[in-house]
N, C-alpha and C positions, 0 to 999 in steps of 0.2 A: 489209774484204777482208783476207785472210791475206797476210802478207808472206813471199814466197819468195825475196827478193833474196840471201840468204846461200848459196843453192844454185847450182850451175852452170846455165847457161842452158837446156841440154837437159832437166835435171831440173825446172827451173822450169816449162817448157812442159807437161811431163807432169802436174805437180802442179796447175797451173791448170786443165787440161782435166779431170782427175780430180775436182777440187773442184766444178767447174761441173756435171759430169754427176751427181755425188752430190747436189748442191743440187737439181737438177731432179727426180731420183728421189724425194728426201725430200719435196719440195713436192707432187708428184703423189700420194704415199702419204698424206700428211696431208689433202689435199683429198678423196681417196677415202674415208678414214676418217670425215671430218666429214659427207660426203654420205650414207654408210651409216647414220650415227647419225640424221640427219634423216629418212631413209627409214624407219627402224625406228619412229621416233616417228609418222610419218604412218600406218604400218600399224596402230599401236596405236589410232589414232583422231585425229580432227581436233583435239580439245582438247589432246592431248599434243603434236601437231605444232605447233600455234599457240603453246603454252607454250615449247617448245624454240626455235622461231624468234624469239619475242619476247625470250627470254632472250639469244639471240645478238645480236639487233639492239639491245637495250637496253644490254647490257654492252659492246657494241662488239666489233669484231673487226678486229684489225690484219692486213692482208693479208700473205701470205708473200713478196711480191715484194721488199720492201726489208729483210727481216730477214736478219741475218747467218747464215752457215752454222752457226756455233756455236749460235745461238739456235734455228735449225731442228732441229739435232741434239738439243738439250735438250728441245724440244717432242716430237720423235719418240720419244725414249727415255722420256719420261713416259707416253706412250700405247701404246708397243709394247715388246716384250721384246728382249733381246740377240740372240736368234736371228733376229728380223726385221731387225735392223741388220746382222748378218753377211750375211744374204741380199742385202741391198741393196749392200753393199760388193762381194760376189762378182759381182753383176750388172753393176755399174759396171766392175769389173776386167775382166770378159769382153768388155765393149764397147770397151775400150782397145786 
């Protein structure tokens, strides 16, 4: 968890809420992306899908639930571009 204690209480609350909303958005985007990848493999054929699924299951997959926001951001930025990240920041900001 990110430490916001050095900021005034009002700012801490905003930062915590923003971080949590950002975390949720990023997790949802990563899940959608992974699902789309699997669906593409399924459309290519059963063999491609089984290979993709077996790779996922064999190599293991750590769920996003307990991953830090920083780690989620790193994963997101490995798979997406800066514009996608800015879009998510703007979406979270508009929800605040």
